[in-house]
N, CA, C and O atoms as a Tripos MOL2 file, in Angstrom:
@<TRIPOS>MOLECULE
protein
  240   239    60     0     0
PROTEIN
NO_CHARGES

@<TRIPOS>ATOM
      1 N          31.4640   -2.3550  287.5210 N.3       1 MET1
      2 CA         32.6610   -1.5480  287.5570 C.3       1 MET1
      3 C          33.5440   -1.8510  286.3530 C.2       1 MET1
      4 O          34.0900   -0.9360  285.7360 O.2       1 MET1
      5 N          33.6850   -3.1170  286.0180 N.am      2 PHE2
      6 CA         34.5610   -3.4780  284.9190 C.3       2 PHE2
      7 C          33.9450   -3.1950  283.5670 C.2       2 PHE2
      8 O          34.6550   -3.1620  282.5620 O.2       2 PHE2
      9 N          32.6420   -2.9890  283.5180 N.am      3 LYS3
     10 CA         32.0020   -2.6410  282.2570 C.3       3 LYS3
     11 C          32.4240   -1.2530  281.7880 C.2       3 LYS3
     12 O          32.2710   -0.9170  280.6140 O.2       3 LYS3
     13 N          32.9450   -0.4650  282.6860 N.am      4 LEU4
     14 CA         33.4000    0.8720  282.3530 C.3       4 LEU4
     15 C          34.5380    0.8390  281.3440 C.2       4 LEU4
     16 O          34.6140    1.6970  280.4650 O.2       4 LEU4
     17 N          35.4200   -0.1430  281.4630 N.am      5 PHE5
     18 CA         36.5990   -0.2230  280.6110 C.3       5 PHE5
     19 C          36.4210   -1.1780  279.4260 C.2       5 PHE5
     20 O          37.3170   -1.3130  278.5920 O.2       5 PHE5
     21 N          35.2830   -1.8260  279.3590 N.am      6 ARG6
     22 CA         35.0260   -2.8010  278.3080 C.3       6 ARG6
     23 C          34.6350   -2.0900  277.0210 C.2       6 ARG6
     24 O          33.8970   -1.1050  277.0500 O.2       6 ARG6
     25 N          35.1250   -2.5870  275.9020 N.am      7 LYS7
     26 CA         34.7380   -2.0250  274.6180 C.3       7 LYS7
     27 C          33.3120   -2.4600  274.3020 C.2       7 LYS7
     28 O          32.8930   -3.5610  274.6590 O.2       7 LYS7
     29 N          32.5780   -1.5870  273.6350 N.am      8 LYS8
     30 CA         31.2130   -1.9280  273.2580 C.3       8 LYS8
     31 C          31.2300   -2.9230  272.1130 C.2       8 LYS8
     32 O          31.9860   -2.7790  271.1530 O.2       8 LYS8
     33 N          30.3870   -3.9300  272.2330 N.am      9 THR9
     34 CA         30.2550   -4.9050  271.1610 C.3       9 THR9
     35 C          29.3000   -4.3480  270.1090 C.2       9 THR9
     36 O          28.6500   -3.3230  270.3170 O.2       9 THR9
     37 N          29.2300   -5.0330  268.9960 N.am     10 GLU10
     38 CA         28.3240   -4.6200  267.9230 C.3      10 GLU10
     39 C          26.8750   -4.6580  268.4020 C.2      10 GLU10
     40 O          26.0720   -3.8030  268.0270 O.2      10 GLU10
     41 N          26.5400   -5.6480  269.2300 N.am     11 ILE11
     42 CA         25.1750   -5.7580  269.7550 C.3      11 ILE11
     43 C          24.8680   -4.5790  270.6720 C.2      11 ILE11
     44 O          23.7640   -4.0360  270.6250 O.2      11 ILE11
     45 N          25.8210   -4.1750  271.5000 N.am     12 ASP12
     46 CA         25.6190   -3.0310  272.3890 C.3      12 ASP12
     47 C          25.3680   -1.7520  271.5960 C.2      12 ASP12
     48 O          24.5010   -0.9510  271.9450 O.2      12 ASP12
     49 N          26.1370   -1.5730  270.5260 N.am     13 LYS13
     50 CA         25.9660   -0.3850  269.6890 C.3      13 LYS13
     51 C          24.6040   -0.3850  269.0080 C.2      13 LYS13
     52 O          23.9370    0.6460  268.9330 O.2      13 LYS13
     53 N          24.1960   -1.5550  268.5110 N.am     14 LEU14
     54 CA         22.8950   -1.6530  267.8480 C.3      14 LEU14
     55 C          21.7510   -1.4410  268.8350 C.2      14 LEU14
     56 O          20.7390   -0.8310  268.4900 O.2      14 LEU14
     57 N          21.9060   -1.9420  270.0620 N.am     15 ASN15
     58 CA         20.8810   -1.7300  271.0860 C.3      15 ASN15
     59 C          20.7130   -0.2390  271.3960 C.2      15 ASN15
     60 O          19.5930    0.2480  271.5520 O.2      15 ASN15
     61 N          21.8190    0.4650  271.4820 N.am     16 ALA16
     62 CA         21.7550    1.9020  271.7510 C.3      16 ALA16
     63 C          21.0580    2.6340  270.6060 C.2      16 ALA16
     64 O          20.2480    3.5320  270.8350 O.2      16 ALA16
     65 N          21.3800    2.2430  269.3750 N.am     17 LYS17
     66 CA         20.7420    2.8720  268.2120 C.3      17 LYS17
     67 C          19.2560    2.5470  268.1710 C.2      17 LYS17
     68 O          18.4370    3.4040  267.8420 O.2      17 LYS17
     69 N          18.9090    1.3030  268.5070 N.am     18 TYR18
     70 CA         17.5060    0.8760  268.5350 C.3      18 TYR18
     71 C          16.7080    1.6990  269.5400 C.2      18 TYR18
     72 O          15.6220    2.1870  269.2310 O.2      18 TYR18
     73 N          17.2510    1.8480  270.7370 N.am     19 LYS19
     74 CA         16.5640    2.6290  271.7700 C.3      19 LYS19
     75 C          16.4090    4.0870  271.3450 C.2      19 LYS19
     76 O          15.3740    4.7070  271.5910 O.2      19 LYS19
     77 N          17.4350    4.6230  270.7110 N.am     20 SER20
     78 CA         17.3890    5.9980  270.2290 C.3      20 SER20
     79 C          16.2930    6.1750  269.1780 C.2      20 SER20
     80 O          15.5490    7.1560  269.2070 O.2      20 SER20
     81 N          16.2000    5.2250  268.2540 N.am     21 LEU21
     82 CA         15.1820    5.3110  267.2050 C.3      21 LEU21
     83 C          13.7710    5.1960  267.7780 C.2      21 LEU21
     84 O          12.8520    5.8710  267.3130 O.2      21 LEU21
     85 N          13.6000    4.3480  268.7810 N.am     22 LEU22
     86 CA         12.2870    4.2380  269.4130 C.3      22 LEU22
     87 C          11.9030    5.5370  270.1140 C.2      22 LEU22
     88 O          10.7460    5.9550  270.0770 O.2      22 LEU22
     89 N          12.8790    6.1650  270.7470 N.am     23 LYS23
     90 CA         12.6230    7.4320  271.4290 C.3      23 LYS23
     91 C          12.2510    8.5160  270.4210 C.2      23 LYS23
     92 O          11.3180    9.2850  270.6490 O.2      23 LYS23
     93 N          12.9800    8.5760  269.3050 N.am     24 GLU24
     94 CA         12.6720    9.5410  268.2470 C.3      24 GLU24
     95 C          11.2770    9.2950  267.6840 C.2      24 GLU24
     96 O          10.5250   10.2350  267.4320 O.2      24 GLU24
     97 N          10.9440    8.0350  267.4930 N.am     25 SER25
     98 CA          9.6310    7.6790  266.9570 C.3      25 SER25
     99 C           8.5170    8.1460  267.8900 C.2      25 SER25
    100 O           7.4930    8.6640  267.4450 O.2      25 SER25
    101 N           8.7300    7.9570  269.1710 N.am     26 LYS26
    102 CA          7.7240    8.3910  270.1500 C.3      26 LYS26
    103 C           7.5600    9.9060  270.1110 C.2      26 LYS26
    104 O           6.4410   10.4160  270.1630 O.2      26 LYS26
    105 N           8.6690   10.6190  270.0220 N.am     27 ASN27
    106 CA          8.5990   12.0810  269.9730 C.3      27 ASN27
    107 C           7.9280   12.5750  268.6910 C.2      27 ASN27
    108 O           7.1920   13.5610  268.7100 O.2      27 ASN27
    109 N           8.1820   11.8940  267.5940 N.am     28 LEU28
    110 CA          7.5930   12.2990  266.3190 C.3      28 LEU28
    111 C           6.1160   11.9290  266.2080 C.2      28 LEU28
    112 O           5.3940   12.4980  265.3900 O.2      28 LEU28
    113 N           5.6690   10.9850  267.0190 N.am     29 SER29
    114 CA          4.2920   10.5130  266.8960 C.3      29 SER29
    115 C           3.2630   11.6110  267.1760 C.2      29 SER29
    116 O           2.1220   11.5260  266.7200 O.2      29 SER29
    117 N           3.6590   12.6190  267.9100 N.am     30 THR30
    118 CA          2.7170   13.7000  268.2010 C.3      30 THR30
    119 C           2.6320   14.7230  267.0780 C.2      30 THR30
    120 O           1.6370   15.4370  266.9530 O.2      30 THR30
    121 N           3.6830   14.7920  266.2590 N.am     31 SER31
    122 CA          3.6870   15.8090  265.2070 C.3      31 SER31
    123 C           3.5340   15.2390  263.7990 C.2      31 SER31
    124 O           2.8230   15.8120  262.9730 O.2      31 SER31
    125 N           4.1850   14.1340  263.5250 N.am     32 SER32
    126 CA          4.1540   13.5840  262.1710 C.3      32 SER32
    127 C           4.0930   12.0640  262.2360 C.2      32 SER32
    128 O           5.0890   11.3970  262.5180 O.2      32 SER32
    129 N           2.9260   11.5400  261.9750 N.am     33 ARG33
    130 CA          2.7410   10.0960  262.0720 C.3      33 ARG33
    131 C           3.5740    9.3350  261.0340 C.2      33 ARG33
    132 O           4.1080    8.2680  261.3380 O.2      33 ARG33
    133 N           3.6860    9.8610  259.8380 N.am     34 SER34
    134 CA          4.4520    9.1600  258.7910 C.3      34 SER34
    135 C           5.9400    9.1180  259.1330 C.2      34 SER34
    136 O           6.6010    8.1070  258.8910 O.2      34 SER34
    137 N           6.4670   10.1900  259.6870 N.am     35 ALA35
    138 CA          7.8750   10.2060  260.1040 C.3      35 ALA35
    139 C           8.0940    9.2390  261.2650 C.2      35 ALA35
    140 O           9.1270    8.5730  261.3420 O.2      35 ALA35
    141 N           7.1320    9.1690  262.1520 N.am     36 SER36
    142 CA          7.1970    8.2400  263.2690 C.3      36 SER36
    143 C           7.2130    6.8020  262.7730 C.2      36 SER36
    144 O           7.9860    5.9770  263.2620 O.2      36 SER36
    145 N           6.3590    6.5040  261.8040 N.am     37 ASP37
    146 CA          6.3140    5.1540  261.2390 C.3      37 ASP37
    147 C           7.6210    4.8020  260.5390 C.2      37 ASP37
    148 O           8.0680    3.6570  260.6000 O.2      37 ASP37
    149 N           8.2330    5.7750  259.8770 N.am     38 ALA38
    150 CA          9.5100    5.5390  259.2080 C.3      38 ALA38
    151 C          10.5960    5.1890  260.2280 C.2      38 ALA38
    152 O          11.4200    4.3080  259.9830 O.2      38 ALA38
    153 N          10.5940    5.8720  261.3580 N.am     39 LYS39
    154 CA         11.5670    5.5740  262.4150 C.3      39 LYS39
    155 C          11.3200    4.1900  262.9950 C.2      39 LYS39
    156 O          12.2670    3.4800  263.3340 O.2      39 LYS39
    157 N          10.0500    3.8000  263.1120 N.am     40 LEU40
    158 CA          9.7290    2.4700  263.6230 C.3      40 LEU40
    159 C          10.2200    1.3830  262.6670 C.2      40 LEU40
    160 O          10.7270    0.3500  263.1050 O.2      40 LEU40
    161 N          10.0720    1.6150  261.3820 N.am     41 VAL41
    162 CA         10.5540    0.6470  260.3960 C.3      41 VAL41
    163 C          12.0710    0.5140  260.4930 C.2      41 VAL41
    164 O          12.6120   -0.5900  260.4360 O.2      41 VAL41
    165 N          12.7440    1.6400  260.6370 N.am     42 GLU42
    166 CA         14.2040    1.6180  260.7760 C.3      42 GLU42
    167 C          14.6110    0.8860  262.0610 C.2      42 GLU42
    168 O          15.5840    0.1310  262.0710 O.2      42 GLU42
    169 N          13.8570    1.1150  263.1430 N.am     43 ALA43
    170 CA         14.1420    0.4430  264.4130 C.3      43 ALA43
    171 C          13.9240   -1.0660  264.2870 C.2      43 ALA43
    172 O          14.6810   -1.8530  264.8540 O.2      43 ALA43
    173 N          12.8970   -1.4650  263.5490 N.am     44 GLU44
    174 CA         12.6400   -2.8930  263.3590 C.3      44 GLU44
    175 C          13.7680   -3.5640  262.5900 C.2      44 GLU44
    176 O          14.1220   -4.7070  262.8800 O.2      44 GLU44
    177 N          14.3360   -2.8640  261.6110 N.am     45 SER45
    178 CA         15.4500   -3.4510  260.8640 C.3      45 SER45
    179 C          16.6750   -3.6140  261.7730 C.2      45 SER45
    180 O          17.4100   -4.5950  261.6530 O.2      45 SER45
    181 N          16.8910   -2.6670  262.6680 N.am     46 ILE46
    182 CA         17.9890   -2.7750  263.6360 C.3      46 ILE46
    183 C          17.7380   -3.9560  264.5720 C.2      46 ILE46
    184 O          18.6580   -4.7030  264.9040 O.2      46 ILE46
    185 N          16.4790   -4.1180  264.9940 N.am     47 LEU47
    186 CA         16.1350   -5.2330  265.8780 C.3      47 LEU47
    187 C          16.3810   -6.5720  265.1900 C.2      47 LEU47
    188 O          16.8370   -7.5210  265.8270 O.2      47 LEU47
    189 N          16.0870   -6.6540  263.9110 N.am     48 ASN48
    190 CA         16.3450   -7.8870  263.1700 C.3      48 ASN48
    191 C          17.8390   -8.1850  263.1050 C.2      48 ASN48
    192 O          18.2460   -9.3440  263.1970 O.2      48 ASN48
    193 N          18.6530   -7.1510  262.9480 N.am     49 LYS49
    194 CA         20.1020   -7.3330  262.9420 C.3      49 LYS49
    195 C          20.5940   -7.8270  264.3010 C.2      49 LYS49
    196 O          21.4670   -8.6900  264.3820 O.2      49 LYS49
    197 N          20.0130   -7.2600  265.3760 N.am     50 ILE50
    198 CA         20.3880   -7.6700  266.7350 C.3      50 ILE50
    199 C          20.0620   -9.1470  266.9440 C.2      50 ILE50
    200 O          20.8820   -9.9070  267.4590 O.2      50 ILE50
    201 N          18.8570   -9.5410  266.5380 N.am     51 LYS51
    202 CA         18.4520  -10.9360  266.7070 C.3      51 LYS51
    203 C          19.3460  -11.8710  265.9130 C.2      51 LYS51
    204 O          19.6910  -12.9540  266.3880 O.2      51 LYS51
    205 N          19.7240  -11.4630  264.7090 N.am     52 ALA52
    206 CA         20.6030  -12.2920  263.8820 C.3      52 ALA52
    207 C          21.9670  -12.4560  264.5430 C.2      52 ALA52
    208 O          22.5160  -13.5570  264.5660 O.2      52 ALA52
    209 N          22.5120  -11.3770  265.0760 N.am     53 LEU53
    210 CA         23.8160  -11.4580  265.7470 C.3      53 LEU53
    211 C          23.7400  -12.3120  267.0050 C.2      53 LEU53
    212 O          24.6440  -13.0990  267.2870 O.2      53 LEU53
    213 N          22.6420  -12.1500  267.7700 N.am     54 GLU54
    214 CA         22.4970  -12.9410  268.9930 C.3      54 GLU54
    215 C          22.3720  -14.4240  268.6760 C.2      54 GLU54
    216 O          22.9490  -15.2590  269.3720 O.2      54 GLU54
    217 N          21.6290  -14.7540  267.6400 N.am     55 SER55
    218 CA         21.4930  -16.1660  267.2940 C.3      55 SER55
    219 C          22.8170  -16.7270  266.7830 C.2      55 SER55
    220 O          23.1280  -17.8970  267.0030 O.2      55 SER55
    221 N          23.5920  -15.8870  266.1010 N.am     56 LYS56
    222 CA         24.9040  -16.2980  265.6010 C.3      56 LYS56
    223 C          25.8450  -16.6160  266.7680 C.2      56 LYS56
    224 O          26.5610  -17.6170  266.7400 O.2      56 LYS56
    225 N          25.8360  -15.7560  267.7920 N.am     57 PHE57
    226 CA         26.7090  -15.9620  268.9370 C.3      57 PHE57
    227 C          26.2220  -17.1010  269.8330 C.2      57 PHE57
    228 O          27.0320  -17.7930  270.4490 O.2      57 PHE57
    229 N          24.8940  -17.3030  269.9090 N.am     58 ASN58
    230 CA         24.3490  -18.3670  270.7460 C.3      58 ASN58
    231 C          24.5310  -19.7330  270.1170 C.2      58 ASN58
    232 O          24.5570  -20.7380  270.8270 O.2      58 ASN58
    233 N          24.6560  -19.7910  268.8100 N.am     59 SER59
    234 CA         24.8080  -21.0810  268.1420 C.3      59 SER59
    235 C          26.2330  -21.6330  268.2290 C.2      59 SER59
    236 O          26.4670  -22.8140  267.9740 O.2      59 SER59
    237 N          27.1660  -20.7770  268.5880 N.am     60 LYS60
    238 CA         28.5720  -21.2230  268.6740 C.3      60 LYS60
    239 C          28.8060  -22.0700  269.8690 C.2      60 LYS60
    240 O          29.9270  -22.5260  270.0910 O.2      60 LYS60
@<TRIPOS>BOND
     1     1     2 1
     2     2     3 1
     3     3     4 2
     4     3     5 am
     5     5     6 1
     6     6     7 1
     7     7     8 2
     8     7     9 am
     9     9    10 1
    10    10    11 1
    11    11    12 2
    12    11    13 am
    13    13    14 1
    14    14    15 1
    15    15    16 2
    16    15    17 am
    17    17    18 1
    18    18    19 1
    19    19    20 2
    20    19    21 am
    21    21    22 1
    22    22    23 1
    23    23    24 2
    24    23    25 am
    25    25    26 1
    26    26    27 1
    27    27    28 2
    28    27    29 am
    29    29    30 1
    30    30    31 1
    31    31    32 2
    32    31    33 am
    33    33    34 1
    34    34    35 1
    35    35    36 2
    36    35    37 am
    37    37    38 1
    38    38    39 1
    39    39    40 2
    40    39    41 am
    41    41    42 1
    42    42    43 1
    43    43    44 2
    44    43    45 am
    45    45    46 1
    46    46    47 1
    47    47    48 2
    48    47    49 am
    49    49    50 1
    50    50    51 1
    51    51    52 2
    52    51    53 am
    53    53    54 1
    54    54    55 1
    55    55    56 2
    56    55    57 am
    57    57    58 1
    58    58    59 1
    59    59    60 2
    60    59    61 am
    61    61    62 1
    62    62    63 1
    63    63    64 2
    64    63    65 am
    65    65    66 1
    66    66    67 1
    67    67    68 2
    68    67    69 am
    69    69    70 1
    70    70    71 1
    71    71    72 2
    72    71    73 am
    73    73    74 1
    74    74    75 1
    75    75    76 2
    76    75    77 am
    77    77    78 1
    78    78    79 1
    79    79    80 2
    80    79    81 am
    81    81    82 1
    82    82    83 1
    83    83    84 2
    84    83    85 am
    85    85    86 1
    86    86    87 1
    87    87    88 2
    88    87    89 am
    89    89    90 1
    90    90    91 1
    91    91    92 2
    92    91    93 am
    93    93    94 1
    94    94    95 1
    95    95    96 2
    96    95    97 am
    97    97    98 1
    98    98    99 1
    99    99   100 2
   100    99   101 am
   101   101   102 1
   102   102   103 1
   103   103   104 2
   104   103   105 am
   105   105   106 1
   106   106   107 1
   107   107   108 2
   108   107   109 am
   109   109   110 1
   110   110   111 1
   111   111   112 2
   112   111   113 am
   113   113   114 1
   114   114   115 1
   115   115   116 2
   116   115   117 am
   117   117   118 1
   118   118   119 1
   119   119   120 2
   120   119   121 am
   121   121   122 1
   122   122   123 1
   123   123   124 2
   124   123   125 am
   125   125   126 1
   126   126   127 1
   127   127   128 2
   128   127   129 am
   129   129   130 1
   130   130   131 1
   131   131   132 2
   132   131   133 am
   133   133   134 1
   134   134   135 1
   135   135   136 2
   136   135   137 am
   137   137   138 1
   138   138   139 1
   139   139   140 2
   140   139   141 am
   141   141   142 1
   142   142   143 1
   143   143   144 2
   144   143   145 am
   145   145   146 1
   146   146   147 1
   147   147   148 2
   148   147   149 am
   149   149   150 1
   150   150   151 1
   151   151   152 2
   152   151   153 am
   153   153   154 1
   154   154   155 1
   155   155   156 2
   156   155   157 am
   157   157   158 1
   158   158   159 1
   159   159   160 2
   160   159   161 am
   161   161   162 1
   162   162   163 1
   163   163   164 2
   164   163   165 am
   165   165   166 1
   166   166   167 1
   167   167   168 2
   168   167   169 am
   169   169   170 1
   170   170   171 1
   171   171   172 2
   172   171   173 am
   173   173   174 1
   174   174   175 1
   175   175   176 2
   176   175   177 am
   177   177   178 1
   178   178   179 1
   179   179   180 2
   180   179   181 am
   181   181   182 1
   182   182   183 1
   183   183   184 2
   184   183   185 am
   185   185   186 1
   186   186   187 1
   187   187   188 2
   188   187   189 am
   189   189   190 1
   190   190   191 1
   191   191   192 2
   192   191   193 am
   193   193   194 1
   194   194   195 1
   195   195   196 2
   196   195   197 am
   197   197   198 1
   198   198   199 1
   199   199   200 2
   200   199   201 am
   201   201   202 1
   202   202   203 1
   203   203   204 2
   204   203   205 am
   205   205   206 1
   206   206   207 1
   207   207   208 2
   208   207   209 am
   209   209   210 1
   210   210   211 1
   211   211   212 2
   212   211   213 am
   213   213   214 1
   214   214   215 1
   215   215   216 2
   216   215   217 am
   217   217   218 1
   218   218   219 1
   219   219   220 2
   220   219   221 am
   221   221   222 1
   222   222   223 1
   223   223   224 2
   224   223   225 am
   225   225   226 1
   226   226   227 1
   227   227   228 2
   228   227   229 am
   229   229   230 1
   230   230   231 1
   231   231   232 2
   232   231   233 am
   233   233   234 1
   234   234   235 1
   235   235   236 2
   236   235   237 am
   237   237   238 1
   238   238   239 1
   239   239   240 2
@<TRIPOS>SUBSTRUCTURE
     1 MET1         2 RESIDUE 1 A MET
     2 PHE2         6 RESIDUE 1 A PHE
     3 LYS3        10 RESIDUE 1 A LYS
     4 LEU4        14 RESIDUE 1 A LEU
     5 PHE5        18 RESIDUE 1 A PHE
     6 ARG6        22 RESIDUE 1 A ARG
     7 LYS7        26 RESIDUE 1 A LYS
     8 LYS8        30 RESIDUE 1 A LYS
     9 THR9        34 RESIDUE 1 A THR
    10 GLU10       38 RESIDUE 1 A GLU
    11 ILE11       42 RESIDUE 1 A ILE
    12 ASP12       46 RESIDUE 1 A ASP
    13 LYS13       50 RESIDUE 1 A LYS
    14 LEU14       54 RESIDUE 1 A LEU
    15 ASN15       58 RESIDUE 1 A ASN
    16 ALA16       62 RESIDUE 1 A ALA
    17 LYS17       66 RESIDUE 1 A LYS
    18 TYR18       70 RESIDUE 1 A TYR
    19 LYS19       74 RESIDUE 1 A LYS
    20 SER20       78 RESIDUE 1 A SER
    21 LEU21       82 RESIDUE 1 A LEU
    22 LEU22       86 RESIDUE 1 A LEU
    23 LYS23       90 RESIDUE 1 A LYS
    24 GLU24       94 RESIDUE 1 A GLU
    25 SER25       98 RESIDUE 1 A SER
    26 LYS26      102 RESIDUE 1 A LYS
    27 ASN27      106 RESIDUE 1 A ASN
    28 LEU28      110 RESIDUE 1 A LEU
    29 SER29      114 RESIDUE 1 A SER
    30 THR30      118 RESIDUE 1 A THR
    31 SER31      122 RESIDUE 1 A SER
    32 SER32      126 RESIDUE 1 A SER
    33 ARG33      130 RESIDUE 1 A ARG
    34 SER34      134 RESIDUE 1 A SER
    35 ALA35      138 RESIDUE 1 A ALA
    36 SER36      142 RESIDUE 1 A SER
    37 ASP37      146 RESIDUE 1 A ASP
    38 ALA38      150 RESIDUE 1 A ALA
    39 LYS39      154 RESIDUE 1 A LYS
    40 LEU40      158 RESIDUE 1 A LEU
    41 VAL41      162 RESIDUE 1 A VAL
    42 GLU42      166 RESIDUE 1 A GLU
    43 ALA43      170 RESIDUE 1 A ALA
    44 GLU44      174 RESIDUE 1 A GLU
    45 SER45      178 RESIDUE 1 A SER
    46 ILE46      182 RESIDUE 1 A ILE
    47 LEU47      186 RESIDUE 1 A LEU
    48 ASN48      190 RESIDUE 1 A ASN
    49 LYS49      194 RESIDUE 1 A LYS
    50 ILE50      198 RESIDUE 1 A ILE
    51 LYS51      202 RESIDUE 1 A LYS
    52 ALA52      206 RESIDUE 1 A ALA
    53 LEU53      210 RESIDUE 1 A LEU
    54 GLU54      214 RESIDUE 1 A GLU
    55 SER55      218 RESIDUE 1 A SER
    56 LYS56      222 RESIDUE 1 A LYS
    57 PHE57      226 RESIDUE 1 A PHE
    58 ASN58      230 RESIDUE 1 A ASN
    59 SER59      234 RESIDUE 1 A SER
    60 LYS60      238 RESIDUE 1 A LYS
């Protein structure tokens, strides 16, 4: 209930973008494999950013 009023953190925003890119990649995989691979690469870079932020917050 209280998550409704909470501001999204940078990790939450990146997670949403990551999920969106994976969904786009899956949809593109049936029509254009190269475009799908490009979306996967972009999603992997977002995942690396997420991991870096999580490790930064966990080390504190």
